[in-house]
Every structure is written in C-alpha cells, then in structure tokens.
C-alpha positions in Angstrom: -28.0 48.9 -15.2 -28.2 48.7 -10.8 -28.8 45.2 -11.5 -25.9 44.3 -14.1 -23.4 46.1 -11.6 -24.8 43.9 -8.7 -24.3 41.0 -10.8 -20.8 41.9 -11.6 -20.0 42.7 -8.1 -20.9 39.1 -7.2 -19.2 37.9 -9.9 -16.1 39.8 -8.5 -17.0 38.6 -4.4 -17.7 35.4 -4.9 -14.4 33.4 -5.7 -13.6 31.2 -8.7 -14.5 27.6 -7.7 -18.0 28.9 -5.6 -21.3 29.0 -7.1 -24.2 31.0 -5.2 -22.1 29.8 -1.8 -21.2 26.4 -3.1 -17.8 25.6 -2.2 -16.6 23.4 -5.0 -14.0 20.0 -4.0 -11.8 17.6 -6.4 -9.9 14.9 -6.1 -6.6 15.7 -7.1 -4.8 14.2 -9.9 -5.5 10.1 -10.2 -7.1 9.6 -6.9 -9.8 8.0 -6.3 -12.2 8.9 -3.3 -12.9 5.8 -0.9 -15.8 3.5 -2.0 -17.7 0.7 -0.1 -19.1 -0.8 -2.8 -18.6 -0.7 -6.7 -22.3 0.5 -7.1 -21.9 3.6 -4.8 -21.2 6.7 -6.5 -18.5 9.3 -5.5 -21.1 11.6 -4.2 -22.4 8.4 -1.5 -18.6 7.5 -0.4 -16.4 8.5 2.3 -15.1 11.8 1.4 -18.7 12.9 0.5 -19.9 12.3 3.8 -16.9 14.3 5.4 -17.4 17.1 3.1 -21.0 17.6 4.5 -19.7 17.9 7.8 -16.9 20.4 6.9 -19.7 22.2 4.9 -21.8 22.7 8.2 -18.9 23.6 10.4 -17.8 26.7 7.5 -21.7 26.8 7.0 -21.4 26.6 3.6 -22.1 23.7 1.1 -19.3 21.9 0.0 -19.9 19.6 -3.2 -17.8 17.4 -4.8 -17.0 17.6 -8.2 -15.4 15.4 -10.9 -11.6 15.0 -10.7 -11.1 16.8 -14.1 -13.0 20.2 -13.1 -11.3 22.6 -11.0 -12.2 22.5 -7.5 -12.0 25.5 -4.6 -10.9 22.7 -2.5 -8.6 20.1 -3.3 -8.5 16.6 -1.7 -6.5 13.1 -1.6 -2.9 12.6 -1.6 -1.6 15.7 -0.6 2.0 16.8 0.3 0.4 20.1 2.6 -2.9 20.6 3.8 -5.4 19.4 6.5 -5.3 16.0 7.1 -9.0 14.6 7.3 -7.9 10.7 6.9 -4.8 8.3 8.1 -4.1 5.1 8.3 -1.4 2.1 8.2 -1.2 -0.7 5.8 -2.5 -4.2 7.0 -3.2 -7.4 5.5 -6.2 -9.9 6.4 -5.8 -13.7 6.0 -7.2 -17.1 6.7 -6.3 -17.8 10.1 -5.4 -21.8 9.6 -3.8 -21.8 6.3 -3.4 -18.4 5.4 -0.1 -16.4 5.2 1.4 -15.7 9.1 3.8 -13.3 8.1 4.4 -10.4 4.9 7.5 -12.3 3.3 5.1 -15.4 2.9 3.3 -13.7 -0.1 6.0 -13.7 -2.4 4.5 -14.9 -5.6 0.8 -15.1 -4.2 -2.0 -13.1 -4.8 -3.1 -10.6 -2.9 -6.8 -8.8 -3.1 -6.5 -5.0 -3.0 -9.0 -2.3 -4.6 -7.9 -0.6 -7.8 -5.0 2.4 -7.5 -4.3 1.2 -3.8 -1.3 3.4 -2.2 -0.4 0.1 -0.7 0.1 -1.9 -4.0 3.5 -1.2 -5.0 4.9 -1.7 -1.2 3.6 -5.4 -1.6 4.7 -6.5 -4.8 8.2 -4.1 -4.7 9.0 -5.1 -0.8 7.7 -8.7 -0.7 7.1 -10.0 -4.0 3.6 -10.6 -3.6 1.1 -10.6 -7.1 -1.9 -8.2 -6.8 -5.2 -8.7 -7.8 -7.3 -5.6 -8.1 -11.0 -5.1 -7.4 -13.2 -2.2 -7.8 -14.1 -1.6 -4.7 -13.3 -2.8 -0.7 -15.9 -4.8 -0.2 -15.2 -7.1 -3.1 -11.4 -7.1 -2.6 -12.6 -8.7 1.1 -15.0 -11.1 -0.8 -11.9 -11.9 -3.0 -10.4 -13.5 0.0 -13.7 -15.5 1.2 -13.5 -17.2 -2.4 -10.1 -18.3 -2.3 -9.0 -15.6 -5.3 -5.8 -14.6 -2.8 -3.9 -15.6 0.1 -4.9 -12.0 2.0 -6.7 -9.0 1.1 -4.5 -5.7 1.7 -5.8 -2.1 2.7 -5.8 0.3 5.7 -5.7 -1.3 9.1 -8.4 1.6 10.5 -10.9 -0.8 8.2 -9.2 -4.3 8.3 -9.0 -4.4 12.3 -12.4 -3.7 12.1 -13.4 -6.3 10.0 -11.3 -8.9 11.7 -13.6 -8.8 14.7 -16.9 -9.5 13.3 -18.3 -12.9 13.9 -18.7 -13.7 10.1 -15.0 -13.5 9.5 -14.1 -15.6 12.4 -12.3 -18.2 9.8 -10.2 -15.0 7.9 -9.2 -13.2 11.1 -5.4 -13.5 10.8 -3.5 -9.6 10.8 -0.2 -10.0 9.5 2.1 -8.0 11.8 2.3 -4.6 11.9 4.7 -2.8 9.7 7.3 0.2 10.4 5.7 2.5 7.3 4.9 5.4 7.3 0.8 5.8 7.5 -1.6 6.8 4.4 -2.6 10.5 4.9 -4.9 11.8 2.9 -5.4 15.8 2.7 -7.5 18.6 1.9 -6.1 21.9 0.7 -8.3 25.5 0.0 -7.1 28.1 -2.6 -7.8 30.5 -0.1 -5.5 31.3 3.0 -8.1 32.2 5.4 -10.9 29.5 4.1 -7.3 26.9 5.1 -7.1 28.2 8.0 -11.0 27.8 9.1 -10.6 24.1 7.8 -7.6 23.3 9.6 -8.7 24.9 12.8 -11.9 22.8 12.3 -10.3 19.4 12.0 -8.1 19.9 15.0 -11.0 20.8 16.8 -12.8 17.9 19.3 -15.9 18.6 17.1 -13.9 17.9 13.6 -12.2 15.1 15.1 -15.7 13.7 16.6 -17.2 14.2 12.9 -14.5 12.4 11.0 -14.7 9.7 13.8 -18.4 9.0 13.1 -17.8 9.5 9.2 -15.2 6.8 9.4 -16.9 4.4 10.8 -20.2 4.7 8.9 -17.9 4.3 6.0 -16.1 1.3 7.8 -19.6 -0.3 9.0 -20.9 0.0 4.8 -18.1 -2.2 3.8 -18.6 -4.6 6.6 -22.4 -4.4 5.1 -21.6 -4.6 1.5 -19.2 -7.4 1.8 -21.8 -9.5 4.1 -24.4 -8.8 1.1 -22.2 -10.0 -1.7 -21.2 -12.9 0.4 -25.0 -13.8 0.9 -25.9 -13.6 -2.5 -22.9 -15.9 -3.5 -23.8 -18.5 -0.7 -27.3 -18.2 -2.3 -25.9 -19.4 -5.9 
C-alpha cells in the first residue's frame, strides 16, 4: 500500500513531459532541427548537442523527442521563449562566373536545404528558383557541381565556409541584406523552468556553451562537405 502511494505521489510531482527526471524537448510544428549531413540522425545534430549542455546546466537530462510527441520543452521558430540561435541570411557563389548581387539570381537556381526559412525570401523578392537538398553539406556541394548559381543559408555558417582553402573558388558572399535574422527559441511549459533556461542562455556560461556547439556544427558541415567533394572526385 505504501509503495503504491509513493508511486502516486511521484506521478503528481513529476510534470507531464518528464520521465524519471528526464525533460523531453520536441521541435515545434514542422521545424526541422539543424543537420550537417543527410545520414546524421536528429539526435546527433545541433539542437541535440545544445540540449545536452542545457541539461548539464539544469542538472537534469534533456532528451530530444519526435515532433509528433508533446514535449515539456518546445523549440524552433517560436514567437516567444529564450533565443538559442540567430543568424542572417547569406548567399555564397563562385568568385569568377558567379552572381555578384542578389538580383542576379532572378530566374536562376539556388541551392538551399529542405524547408529552409530563407527560401521564400529569395524566390519572392529576387525571383530565384530553389533547388533543395536534405542537408547543408549537400547544398554546398550542389554549388561546386554547378547545379546552382549560389548556395543560400545562414551567414554564421557560410561566412566561415568562405574562409576555408578548399572553397577559394567559391568564396564570394553576396552583399548583406537588411532583413530580420532568423531566431530560434526554446520555451518551457513551466514558468520557473523557463526562467532558469533564460538565466542560462543570458549567462557567460550559456553563451560559451552555445558558441562551442555552434562552432562544432559548422566544423561538421565543413567536414561533411569535404568528404562529399572527395568522394565525387574519386569517381
């Protein structure tokens, strides 16, 4: 009887969306977590790595679950919540024959990841024709293969890619656009937990953790693109 009562008390104490001390986090709506390569699982991507660091700060494991499930934490393109990632749109092109400015993409194909938040901007404002890829690395290789005139993505990523020696023939960044940056946020169902998350993201520890995870993701995209390019050269 006492054991059954204890179990009932634990069920009442542990909020919905947490299991045995684990806080579940799910992407909101159709948002796709950032991935470096097509074969990379969602559990290995950018958000998964950042949620691990968040869990360390909270003293609880934070587990990324499927978008179809209800998580105690929601993350992605939200109007409110703590910001964990922000970047302006950018476009990378060949430095000789490629476009020099955004209007040059009118009627031309541009490489972009599937469900990218930047696709509609380039199509509606500049008349570009989107060619989509399953991952950031594949979109980059599409540019090298001549499948598009430019690859469109986050400036935080493409700016570093342009500085790599293996991209010296494709290191032209189109001029900056005066557009609102893409901001990704995380929101908790519990007010007290949300306050702790916001305190972490605003702290030096949180900023440092985010910078490390972001840099690791960028390095992984660059590595995967290098592997893909090397594989194509071998064929």
